PDB file of N, CA, C and O in Angstrom:
ATOM      1  N   UNK A   1     -92.102 -50.946  36.432  1.00  0.00           N
ATOM      2  CA  UNK A   1     -92.182 -50.667  35.616  1.00  0.00           C
ATOM      3  C   UNK A   1     -90.903 -50.139  34.978  1.00  0.00           C
ATOM      4  O   UNK A   1     -90.451 -49.123  35.505  1.00  0.00           O
ATOM      5  N   UNK A   2     -90.047 -50.783  33.648  1.00  0.00           N
ATOM      6  CA  UNK A   2     -89.461 -49.933  33.716  1.00  0.00           C
ATOM      7  C   UNK A   2     -89.236 -49.052  32.589  1.00  0.00           C
ATOM      8  O   UNK A   2     -89.046 -49.701  31.560  1.00  0.00           O
ATOM      9  N   UNK A   3     -89.194 -47.905  32.440  1.00  0.00           N
ATOM     10  CA  UNK A   3     -89.304 -46.542  31.527  1.00  0.00           C
ATOM     11  C   UNK A   3     -88.457 -46.612  30.351  1.00  0.00           C
ATOM     12  O   UNK A   3     -87.288 -46.724  30.719  1.00  0.00           O
ATOM     13  N   UNK A   4     -88.556 -46.594  29.208  1.00  0.00           N
ATOM     14  CA  UNK A   4     -87.889 -46.423  27.879  1.00  0.00           C
ATOM     15  C   UNK A   4     -86.834 -45.155  27.956  1.00  0.00           C
ATOM     16  O   UNK A   4     -87.180 -44.259  28.726  1.00  0.00           O
ATOM     17  N   UNK A   5     -85.879 -45.015  27.414  1.00  0.00           N
ATOM     18  CA  UNK A   5     -84.790 -43.843  27.194  1.00  0.00           C
ATOM     19  C   UNK A   5     -85.093 -42.792  26.199  1.00  0.00           C
ATOM     20  O   UNK A   5     -84.513 -41.727  25.986  1.00  0.00           O
ATOM     21  N   UNK A   6     -86.182 -43.353  25.608  1.00  0.00           N
ATOM     22  CA  UNK A   6     -86.919 -42.241  24.491  1.00  0.00           C
ATOM     23  C   UNK A   6     -88.361 -42.704  24.369  1.00  0.00           C
ATOM     24  O   UNK A   6     -88.788 -43.818  24.064  1.00  0.00           O
ATOM     25  N   UNK A   7     -89.034 -41.545  24.691  1.00  0.00           N
ATOM     26  CA  UNK A   7     -90.756 -42.138  24.979  1.00  0.00           C
ATOM     27  C   UNK A   7     -91.788 -41.725  23.614  1.00  0.00           C
ATOM     28  O   UNK A   7     -92.038 -40.544  23.373  1.00  0.00           O
ATOM     29  N   UNK A   8     -92.053 -42.264  23.210  1.00  0.00           N
ATOM     30  CA  UNK A   8     -93.458 -41.380  22.557  1.00  0.00           C
ATOM     31  C   UNK A   8     -94.188 -40.615  23.338  1.00  0.00           C
ATOM     32  O   UNK A   8     -94.080 -40.838  24.544  1.00  0.00           O
ATOM     33  N   UNK A   9     -95.329 -39.275  22.801  1.00  0.00           N
ATOM     34  CA  UNK A   9     -95.777 -38.761  23.897  1.00  0.00           C
ATOM     35  C   UNK A   9     -96.631 -38.780  24.896  1.00  0.00           C
ATOM     36  O   UNK A   9     -96.825 -37.968  25.801  1.00  0.00           O
ATOM     37  N   UNK A  10     -97.323 -40.199  24.539  1.00  0.00           N
ATOM     38  CA  UNK A  10     -98.446 -40.699  25.185  1.00  0.00           C
ATOM     39  C   UNK A  10     -97.503 -41.384  26.499  1.00  0.00           C
ATOM     40  O   UNK A  10     -97.760 -41.148  27.680  1.00  0.00           O
ATOM     41  N   UNK A  11     -96.331 -42.304  26.017  1.00  0.00           N
ATOM     42  CA  UNK A  11     -95.546 -42.500  27.376  1.00  0.00           C
ATOM     43  C   UNK A  11     -95.137 -41.796  28.033  1.00  0.00           C
ATOM     44  O   UNK A  11     -95.218 -41.864  29.259  1.00  0.00           O
ATOM     45  N   UNK A  12     -94.414 -40.655  27.202  1.00  0.00           N
ATOM     46  CA  UNK A  12     -93.832 -39.900  27.899  1.00  0.00           C
ATOM     47  C   UNK A  12     -94.900 -38.771  29.282  1.00  0.00           C
ATOM     48  O   UNK A  12     -94.476 -38.313  30.343  1.00  0.00           O
ATOM     49  N   UNK A  13     -95.974 -38.676  28.821  1.00  0.00           N
ATOM     50  CA  UNK A  13     -97.448 -38.012  29.382  1.00  0.00           C
ATOM     51  C   UNK A  13     -97.207 -39.117  30.968  1.00  0.00           C
ATOM     52  O   UNK A  13     -96.645 -38.746  31.998  1.00  0.00           O
ATOM     53  N   UNK A  14     -97.709 -40.234  30.760  1.00  0.00           N
ATOM     54  CA  UNK A  14     -98.032 -41.220  31.720  1.00  0.00           C
ATOM     55  C   UNK A  14     -96.839 -41.121  32.918  1.00  0.00           C
ATOM     56  O   UNK A  14     -97.010 -41.260  34.130  1.00  0.00           O
ATOM     57  N   UNK A  15     -95.836 -40.896  32.347  1.00  0.00           N
ATOM     58  CA  UNK A  15     -94.632 -41.118  32.854  1.00  0.00           C
ATOM     59  C   UNK A  15     -94.587 -40.227  34.389  1.00  0.00           C
ATOM     60  O   UNK A  15     -94.310 -40.592  35.531  1.00  0.00           O
ATOM     61  N   UNK A  16     -94.905 -39.202  33.942  1.00  0.00           N
ATOM     62  CA  UNK A  16     -95.157 -37.455  34.540  1.00  0.00           C
ATOM     63  C   UNK A  16     -96.535 -37.667  35.130  1.00  0.00           C
ATOM     64  O   UNK A  16     -97.012 -36.746  35.792  1.00  0.00           O
ATOM     65  N   UNK A  17     -97.338 -38.970  34.934  1.00  0.00           N
ATOM     66  CA  UNK A  17     -98.498 -39.220  35.516  1.00  0.00           C
ATOM     67  C   UNK A  17     -99.581 -37.710  34.939  1.00  0.00           C
ATOM     68  O   UNK A  17    -100.448 -37.153  35.613  1.00  0.00           O
ATOM     69  N   UNK A  18     -99.238 -37.435  33.807  1.00  0.00           N
ATOM     70  CA  UNK A  18    -100.206 -36.049  33.751  1.00  0.00           C
ATOM     71  C   UNK A  18    -101.073 -36.561  32.047  1.00  0.00           C
ATOM     72  O   UNK A  18    -100.516 -37.332  31.265  1.00  0.00           O
ATOM     73  N   UNK A  19    -102.118 -36.095  31.840  1.00  0.00           N
ATOM     74  CA  UNK A  19    -102.345 -35.952  30.556  1.00  0.00           C
ATOM     75  C   UNK A  19    -101.989 -35.859  29.703  1.00  0.00           C
ATOM     76  O   UNK A  19    -101.089 -35.052  29.936  1.00  0.00           O
ATOM     77  N   UNK A  20    -101.915 -36.156  28.212  1.00  0.00           N
ATOM     78  CA  UNK A  20    -101.871 -35.382  27.087  1.00  0.00           C
ATOM     79  C   UNK A  20    -101.472 -34.341  26.870  1.00  0.00           C
ATOM     80  O   UNK A  20    -100.448 -33.784  26.473  1.00  0.00           O
ATOM     81  N   UNK A  21    -102.667 -34.080  27.261  1.00  0.00           N
ATOM     82  CA  UNK A  21    -102.875 -32.079  26.955  1.00  0.00           C
ATOM     83  C   UNK A  21    -102.345 -31.339  27.941  1.00  0.00           C
ATOM     84  O   UNK A  21    -101.694 -30.334  27.658  1.00  0.00           O
ATOM     85  N   UNK A  22    -102.544 -31.726  29.238  1.00  0.00           N
ATOM     86  CA  UNK A  22    -101.617 -31.084  30.242  1.00  0.00           C
ATOM     87  C   UNK A  22    -100.088 -31.305  30.127  1.00  0.00           C
ATOM     88  O   UNK A  22     -99.253 -30.449  30.421  1.00  0.00           O
ATOM     89  N   UNK A  23     -99.861 -32.337  29.743  1.00  0.00           N
ATOM     90  CA  UNK A  23     -97.882 -32.548  29.163  1.00  0.00           C
ATOM     91  C   UNK A  23     -97.310 -31.770  28.115  1.00  0.00           C
ATOM     92  O   UNK A  23     -96.135 -31.408  28.053  1.00  0.00           O
ATOM     93  N   UNK A  24     -98.256 -31.526  27.260  1.00  0.00           N
ATOM     94  CA  UNK A  24     -98.047 -30.660  25.743  1.00  0.00           C
ATOM     95  C   UNK A  24     -97.866 -29.236  26.728  1.00  0.00           C
ATOM     96  O   UNK A  24     -96.883 -28.505  26.610  1.00  0.00           O
ATOM     97  N   UNK A  25     -98.946 -28.984  27.683  1.00  0.00           N
ATOM     98  CA  UNK A  25     -98.929 -27.143  27.477  1.00  0.00           C
ATOM     99  C   UNK A  25     -98.023 -27.112  28.675  1.00  0.00           C
ATOM    100  O   UNK A  25     -97.761 -25.949  28.983  1.00  0.00           O
ATOM    101  N   UNK A  26     -97.407 -28.093  29.524  1.00  0.00           N
ATOM    102  CA  UNK A  26     -96.015 -27.653  30.334  1.00  0.00           C
ATOM    103  C   UNK A  26     -95.260 -27.749  29.217  1.00  0.00           C
ATOM    104  O   UNK A  26     -95.262 -26.672  28.622  1.00  0.00           O
ATOM    105  N   UNK A  27     -94.566 -28.645  28.638  1.00  0.00           N
ATOM    106  CA  UNK A  27     -93.910 -28.570  26.963  1.00  0.00           C
ATOM    107  C   UNK A  27     -94.084 -27.282  26.679  1.00  0.00           C
ATOM    108  O   UNK A  27     -93.582 -26.417  27.397  1.00  0.00           O
ATOM    109  N   UNK A  28     -94.896 -26.956  25.479  1.00  0.00           N
ATOM    110  CA  UNK A  28     -95.191 -25.592  25.298  1.00  0.00           C
ATOM    111  C   UNK A  28     -94.798 -24.354  26.224  1.00  0.00           C
ATOM    112  O   UNK A  28     -94.372 -23.344  25.665  1.00  0.00           O
ATOM    113  N   UNK A  29     -94.944 -24.388  27.871  1.00  0.00           N
ATOM    114  CA  UNK A  29     -94.573 -23.454  28.644  1.00  0.00           C
ATOM    115  C   UNK A  29     -93.466 -23.498  29.047  1.00  0.00           C
ATOM    116  O   UNK A  29     -93.073 -22.696  29.894  1.00  0.00           O
ATOM    117  N   UNK A  30     -92.485 -24.704  28.399  1.00  0.00           N
ATOM    118  CA  UNK A  30     -91.176 -24.416  29.141  1.00  0.00           C
ATOM    119  C   UNK A  30     -90.793 -24.984  29.902  1.00  0.00           C
ATOM    120  O   UNK A  30     -89.574 -25.137  29.980  1.00  0.00           O
ATOM    121  N   UNK A  31     -91.916 -25.737  31.093  1.00  0.00           N
ATOM    122  CA  UNK A  31     -91.589 -26.756  32.079  1.00  0.00           C
ATOM    123  C   UNK A  31     -91.081 -27.625  31.883  1.00  0.00           C
ATOM    124  O   UNK A  31     -90.137 -27.880  32.631  1.00  0.00           O
ATOM    125  N   UNK A  32     -91.423 -28.634  30.710  1.00  0.00           N
ATOM    126  CA  UNK A  32     -91.245 -29.831  30.813  1.00  0.00           C
ATOM    127  C   UNK A  32     -90.228 -29.678  29.163  1.00  0.00           C
ATOM    128  O   UNK A  32     -90.543 -28.776  28.386  1.00  0.00           O
ATOM    129  N   UNK A  33     -89.175 -30.540  28.841  1.00  0.00           N
ATOM    130  CA  UNK A  33     -88.489 -30.680  27.462  1.00  0.00           C
ATOM    131  C   UNK A  33     -89.022 -30.608  26.396  1.00  0.00           C
ATOM    132  O   UNK A  33     -90.223 -30.869  26.472  1.00  0.00           O
ATOM    133  N   UNK A  34     -88.595 -30.311  25.185  1.00  0.00           N
ATOM    134  CA  UNK A  34     -89.295 -30.233  23.669  1.00  0.00           C
ATOM    135  C   UNK A  34     -88.913 -32.041  23.746  1.00  0.00           C
ATOM    136  O   UNK A  34     -88.511 -32.788  24.638  1.00  0.00           O
ATOM    137  N   UNK A  35     -89.234 -32.186  22.506  1.00  0.00           N
ATOM    138  CA  UNK A  35     -88.987 -33.518  22.339  1.00  0.00           C
ATOM    139  C   UNK A  35     -87.663 -33.624  20.602  1.00  0.00           C
ATOM    140  O   UNK A  35     -87.100 -32.739  19.958  1.00  0.00           O
ATOM    141  N   UNK A  36     -87.677 -34.810  20.502  1.00  0.00           N
ATOM    142  CA  UNK A  36     -86.708 -34.806  19.035  1.00  0.00           C
ATOM    143  C   UNK A  36     -87.092 -35.531  18.554  1.00  0.00           C
ATOM    144  O   UNK A  36     -87.455 -36.619  19.001  1.00  0.00           O
ATOM    145  N   UNK A  37     -87.145 -34.965  16.996  1.00  0.00           N
ATOM    146  CA  UNK A  37     -87.904 -35.802  16.051  1.00  0.00           C
ATOM    147  C   UNK A  37     -86.880 -37.065  15.524  1.00  0.00           C
ATOM    148  O   UNK A  37     -86.055 -36.680  14.695  1.00  0.00           O
ATOM    149  N   UNK A  38     -86.806 -38.530  15.883  1.00  0.00           N
ATOM    150  CA  UNK A  38     -85.886 -38.931  14.881  1.00  0.00           C
ATOM    151  C   UNK A  38     -86.032 -39.654  13.346  1.00  0.00           C
ATOM    152  O   UNK A  38     -87.021 -39.473  12.636  1.00  0.00           O
ATOM    153  N   UNK A  39     -85.312 -40.183  13.105  1.00  0.00           N
ATOM    154  CA  UNK A  39     -85.606 -40.951  11.283  1.00  0.00           C
ATOM    155  C   UNK A  39     -86.879 -40.980  11.105  1.00  0.00           C
ATOM    156  O   UNK A  39     -87.171 -40.400  10.059  1.00  0.00           O
ATOM    157  N   UNK A  40     -87.924 -41.465  11.750  1.00  0.00           N
ATOM    158  CA  UNK A  40     -89.027 -42.202  11.146  1.00  0.00           C
ATOM    159  C   UNK A  40     -89.516 -40.960  11.665  1.00  0.00           C
ATOM    160  O   UNK A  40     -89.662 -41.380  12.813  1.00  0.00           O
ATOM    161  N   UNK A  41     -89.859 -39.858  11.732  1.00  0.00           N
ATOM    162  CA  UNK A  41     -90.332 -38.407  11.895  1.00  0.00           C
ATOM    163  C   UNK A  41     -91.247 -38.524  13.392  1.00  0.00           C
ATOM    164  O   UNK A  41     -91.895 -37.562  13.804  1.00  0.00           O
ATOM    165  N   UNK A  42     -91.212 -39.356  13.851  1.00  0.00           N
ATOM    166  CA  UNK A  42     -91.717 -39.327  15.463  1.00  0.00           C
ATOM    167  C   UNK A  42     -90.778 -38.578  16.419  1.00  0.00           C
ATOM    168  O   UNK A  42     -89.550 -38.559  16.507  1.00  0.00           O
ATOM    169  N   UNK A  43     -92.042 -37.790  17.310  1.00  0.00           N
ATOM    170  CA  UNK A  43     -91.319 -37.084  17.772  1.00  0.00           C
ATOM    171  C   UNK A  43     -91.035 -37.675  19.363  1.00  0.00           C
ATOM    172  O   UNK A  43     -92.114 -37.889  19.916  1.00  0.00           O
ATOM    173  N   UNK A  44     -89.992 -37.956  20.134  1.00  0.00           N
ATOM    174  CA  UNK A  44     -89.646 -38.669  21.250  1.00  0.00           C
ATOM    175  C   UNK A  44     -88.837 -37.748  21.963  1.00  0.00           C
ATOM    176  O   UNK A  44     -88.020 -36.931  21.537  1.00  0.00           O
ATOM    177  N   UNK A  45     -89.234 -38.041  23.229  1.00  0.00           N
ATOM    178  CA  UNK A  45     -89.001 -37.153  24.968  1.00  0.00           C
ATOM    179  C   UNK A  45     -87.979 -38.040  25.851  1.00  0.00           C
ATOM    180  O   UNK A  45     -88.349 -39.116  26.320  1.00  0.00           O
ATOM    181  N   UNK A  46     -86.559 -37.492  26.073  1.00  0.00           N
ATOM    182  CA  UNK A  46     -85.822 -38.400  26.657  1.00  0.00           C
ATOM    183  C   UNK A  46     -86.405 -38.133  27.998  1.00  0.00           C
ATOM    184  O   UNK A  46     -87.150 -37.230  28.380  1.00  0.00           O
ATOM    185  N   UNK A  47     -85.651 -39.587  28.883  1.00  0.00           N
ATOM    186  CA  UNK A  47     -86.592 -39.611  29.945  1.00  0.00           C
ATOM    187  C   UNK A  47     -85.636 -39.063  30.534  1.00  0.00           C
ATOM    188  O   UNK A  47     -86.077 -38.312  31.404  1.00  0.00           O
ATOM    189  N   UNK A  48     -84.252 -39.067  30.479  1.00  0.00           N
ATOM    190  CA  UNK A  48     -83.340 -38.026  31.118  1.00  0.00           C
ATOM    191  C   UNK A  48     -83.354 -36.510  31.100  1.00  0.00           C
ATOM    192  O   UNK A  48     -82.929 -35.955  32.114  1.00  0.00           O
ATOM    193  N   UNK A  49     -83.752 -35.810  30.160  1.00  0.00           N
ATOM    194  CA  UNK A  49     -84.365 -34.510  30.221  1.00  0.00           C
ATOM    195  C   UNK A  49     -85.233 -34.480  30.439  1.00  0.00           C
ATOM    196  O   UNK A  49     -85.486 -33.277  30.495  1.00  0.00           O
ATOM    197  N   UNK A  50     -86.845 -35.483  30.850  1.00  0.00           N
ATOM    198  CA  UNK A  50     -87.832 -35.124  31.426  1.00  0.00           C
ATOM    199  C   UNK A  50     -87.144 -35.214  32.770  1.00  0.00           C
ATOM    200  O   UNK A  50     -87.398 -34.205  33.429  1.00  0.00           O
ATOM    201  N   UNK A  51     -86.492 -35.926  33.301  1.00  0.00           N
ATOM    202  CA  UNK A  51     -86.323 -36.018  34.621  1.00  0.00           C
ATOM    203  C   UNK A  51     -85.351 -34.533  35.328  1.00  0.00           C
ATOM    204  O   UNK A  51     -85.421 -34.044  36.456  1.00  0.00           O
ATOM    205  N   UNK A  52     -84.545 -34.159  34.214  1.00  0.00           N
ATOM    206  CA  UNK A  52     -83.916 -33.040  34.807  1.00  0.00           C
ATOM    207  C   UNK A  52     -85.058 -31.971  35.167  1.00  0.00           C
ATOM    208  O   UNK A  52     -85.169 -31.393  36.247  1.00  0.00           O
ATOM    209  N   UNK A  53     -85.838 -31.834  34.105  1.00  0.00           N
ATOM    210  CA  UNK A  53     -86.421 -30.508  34.226  1.00  0.00           C
ATOM    211  C   UNK A  53     -87.786 -30.950  35.677  1.00  0.00           C
ATOM    212  O   UNK A  53     -88.573 -30.049  35.967  1.00  0.00           O
ATOM    213  N   UNK A  54     -87.919 -32.531  36.543  1.00  0.00           N
ATOM    214  CA  UNK A  54     -88.537 -32.552  37.235  1.00  0.00           C
ATOM    215  C   UNK A  54     -87.554 -31.874  38.283  1.00  0.00           C
ATOM    216  O   UNK A  54     -87.721 -30.732  38.711  1.00  0.00           O
ATOM    217  N   UNK A  55     -86.590 -32.648  38.618  1.00  0.00           N
ATOM    218  CA  UNK A  55     -86.071 -32.190  39.282  1.00  0.00           C
ATOM    219  C   UNK A  55     -85.112 -30.795  39.295  1.00  0.00           C
ATOM    220  O   UNK A  55     -84.190 -30.620  40.091  1.00  0.00           O
ATOM    221  N   UNK A  56     -85.310 -30.339  38.793  1.00  0.00           N
ATOM    222  CA  UNK A  56     -84.946 -28.519  38.494  1.00  0.00           C
ATOM    223  C   UNK A  56     -83.215 -28.702  38.257  1.00  0.00           C
ATOM    224  O   UNK A  56     -82.594 -27.688  38.576  1.00  0.00           O
ATOM    225  N   UNK A  57     -82.406 -29.793  37.769  1.00  0.00           N
ATOM    226  CA  UNK A  57     -81.087 -29.726  37.138  1.00  0.00           C
ATOM    227  C   UNK A  57     -81.374 -29.272  35.953  1.00  0.00           C
ATOM    228  O   UNK A  57     -81.040 -30.253  35.289  1.00  0.00           O
ATOM    229  N   UNK A  58     -81.737 -28.529  35.220  1.00  0.00           N
ATOM    230  CA  UNK A  58     -81.870 -28.263  33.753  1.00  0.00           C
ATOM    231  C   UNK A  58     -80.471 -26.885  34.054  1.00  0.00           C
ATOM    232  O   UNK A  58     -80.105 -26.402  35.126  1.00  0.00           O
ATOM    233  N   UNK A  59     -80.050 -26.634  32.831  1.00  0.00           N
ATOM    234  CA  UNK A  59     -79.203 -25.764  32.869  1.00  0.00           C
ATOM    235  C   UNK A  59     -79.598 -24.115  33.704  1.00  0.00           C
ATOM    236  O   UNK A  59     -80.709 -23.676  34.002  1.00  0.00           O
ATOM    237  N   UNK A  60     -78.865 -23.777  33.814  1.00  0.00           N
ATOM    238  CA  UNK A  60     -78.989 -22.544  34.531  1.00  0.00           C
ATOM    239  C   UNK A  60     -80.254 -21.276  33.780  1.00  0.00           C
ATOM    240  O   UNK A  60     -80.153 -21.079  32.569  1.00  0.00           O
ATOM    241  N   UNK A  61     -80.875 -20.844  34.223  1.00  0.00           N
ATOM    242  CA  UNK A  61     -81.679 -19.830  33.827  1.00  0.00           C
ATOM    243  C   UNK A  61     -81.345 -18.817  32.953  1.00  0.00           C
ATOM    244  O   UNK A  61     -80.382 -18.104  33.235  1.00  0.00           O
ATOM    245  N   UNK A  62     -81.961 -18.633  31.961  1.00  0.00           N
ATOM    246  CA  UNK A  62     -81.209 -17.577  30.873  1.00  0.00           C
ATOM    247  C   UNK A  62     -80.960 -16.275  31.871  1.00  0.00           C
ATOM    248  O   UNK A  62     -81.396 -16.417  33.014  1.00  0.00           O
ATOM    249  N   UNK A  63     -80.199 -14.827  31.507  1.00  0.00           N
ATOM    250  CA  UNK A  63     -80.280 -13.494  32.791  1.00  0.00           C
ATOM    251  C   UNK A  63     -81.396 -12.897  32.363  1.00  0.00           C
ATOM    252  O   UNK A  63     -81.587 -11.918  33.085  1.00  0.00           O
ATOM    253  N   UNK A  64     -82.266 -13.000  31.512  1.00  0.00           N
ATOM    254  CA  UNK A  64     -83.488 -12.316  31.291  1.00  0.00           C
ATOM    255  C   UNK A  64     -84.648 -12.732  32.875  1.00  0.00           C
ATOM    256  O   UNK A  64     -85.209 -12.019  33.707  1.00  0.00           O
ATOM    257  N   UNK A  65     -84.583 -13.893  32.704  1.00  0.00           N
ATOM    258  CA  UNK A  65     -85.775 -15.211  33.549  1.00  0.00           C
ATOM    259  C   UNK A  65     -84.784 -14.189  35.326  1.00  0.00           C
ATOM    260  O   UNK A  65     -85.368 -13.460  36.128  1.00  0.00           O
ATOM    261  N   UNK A  66     -83.383 -14.538  35.342  1.00  0.00           N
ATOM    262  CA  UNK A  66     -82.343 -14.342  36.696  1.00  0.00           C
ATOM    263  C   UNK A  66     -82.993 -13.240  37.182  1.00  0.00           C
ATOM    264  O   UNK A  66     -83.493 -13.144  38.303  1.00  0.00           O
ATOM    265  N   UNK A  67     -82.973 -12.168  36.071  1.00  0.00           N
ATOM    266  CA  UNK A  67     -83.512 -10.613  36.446  1.00  0.00           C
ATOM    267  C   UNK A  67     -84.809 -10.474  36.843  1.00  0.00           C
ATOM    268  O   UNK A  67     -84.920  -9.842  37.894  1.00  0.00           O
ATOM    269  N   UNK A  68     -86.109 -10.959  36.215  1.00  0.00           N
ATOM    270  CA  UNK A  68     -87.178 -11.181  36.147  1.00  0.00           C
ATOM    271  C   UNK A  68     -87.453 -11.904  37.844  1.00  0.00           C
ATOM    272  O   UNK A  68     -88.402 -11.434  38.471  1.00  0.00           O
ATOM    273  N   UNK A  69     -86.683 -12.921  38.456  1.00  0.00           N
ATOM    274  CA  UNK A  69     -87.037 -13.844  39.604  1.00  0.00           C
ATOM    275  C   UNK A  69     -86.310 -12.744  40.204  1.00  0.00           C
ATOM    276  O   UNK A  69     -87.245 -12.096  40.675  1.00  0.00           O
ATOM    277  N   UNK A  70     -85.323 -12.151  40.478  1.00  0.00           N
ATOM    278  CA  UNK A  70     -84.663 -11.206  41.652  1.00  0.00           C
ATOM    279  C   UNK A  70     -85.745 -10.154  41.545  1.00  0.00           C
ATOM    280  O   UNK A  70     -85.782  -9.462  42.563  1.00  0.00           O
ATOM    281  N   UNK A  71     -86.586  -9.837  40.682  1.00  0.00           N
ATOM    282  CA  UNK A  71     -87.501  -8.511  40.636  1.00  0.00           C
ATOM    283  C   UNK A  71     -88.950  -8.824  41.318  1.00  0.00           C
ATOM    284  O   UNK A  71     -89.444  -8.009  42.097  1.00  0.00           O
ATOM    285  N   UNK A  72     -89.602 -10.038  40.988  1.00  0.00           N
ATOM    286  CA  UNK A  72     -90.288 -10.214  41.324  1.00  0.00           C
ATOM    287  C   UNK A  72     -90.733 -11.487  42.108  1.00  0.00           C
ATOM    288  O   UNK A  72     -91.899 -11.744  42.408  1.00  0.00           O
ATOM    289  N   UNK A  73     -89.854 -12.098  42.340  1.00  0.00           N
ATOM    290  CA  UNK A  73     -89.520 -13.423  43.192  1.00  0.00           C
ATOM    291  C   UNK A  73     -89.546 -14.861  42.016  1.00  0.00           C
ATOM    292  O   UNK A  73     -89.486 -14.868  40.787  1.00  0.00           O
ATOM    293  N   UNK A  74     -89.651 -15.907  42.942  1.00  0.00           N
ATOM    294  CA  UNK A  74     -89.018 -17.407  41.924  1.00  0.00           C
ATOM    295  C   UNK A  74     -90.851 -17.949  41.847  1.00  0.00           C
ATOM    296  O   UNK A  74     -91.174 -19.005  41.301  1.00  0.00           O
ATOM    297  N   UNK A  75     -91.938 -16.931  42.545  1.00  0.00           N
ATOM    298  CA  UNK A  75     -93.635 -17.678  42.175  1.00  0.00           C
ATOM    299  C   UNK A  75     -94.191 -17.246  41.058  1.00  0.00           C
ATOM    300  O   UNK A  75     -95.420 -17.235  40.984  1.00  0.00           O
ATOM    301  N   UNK A  76     -93.498 -16.863  40.114  1.00  0.00           N
ATOM    302  CA  UNK A  76     -93.983 -16.032  39.085  1.00  0.00           C
ATOM    303  C   UNK A  76     -93.752 -16.830  37.241  1.00  0.00           C
ATOM    304  O   UNK A  76     -94.133 -16.210  36.248  1.00  0.00           O
TER     305      UNK A  76
END
């Protein structure tokens, strides 16, 4: 299957093989990217942003998170 570059919530959740509820929890927790609201008022997730979140290729961690990880480890 070919995935679109920008996906509605249901499609984005299917792309990462999650329920919509679990997908939204991961978005809220910052593990997955937030959507973009397009001119039609609908929220869409960018495939490239999801891919970067999954592979860990996102922007570097903020300084407070780096200090937290150094103190408590990356498991937290």
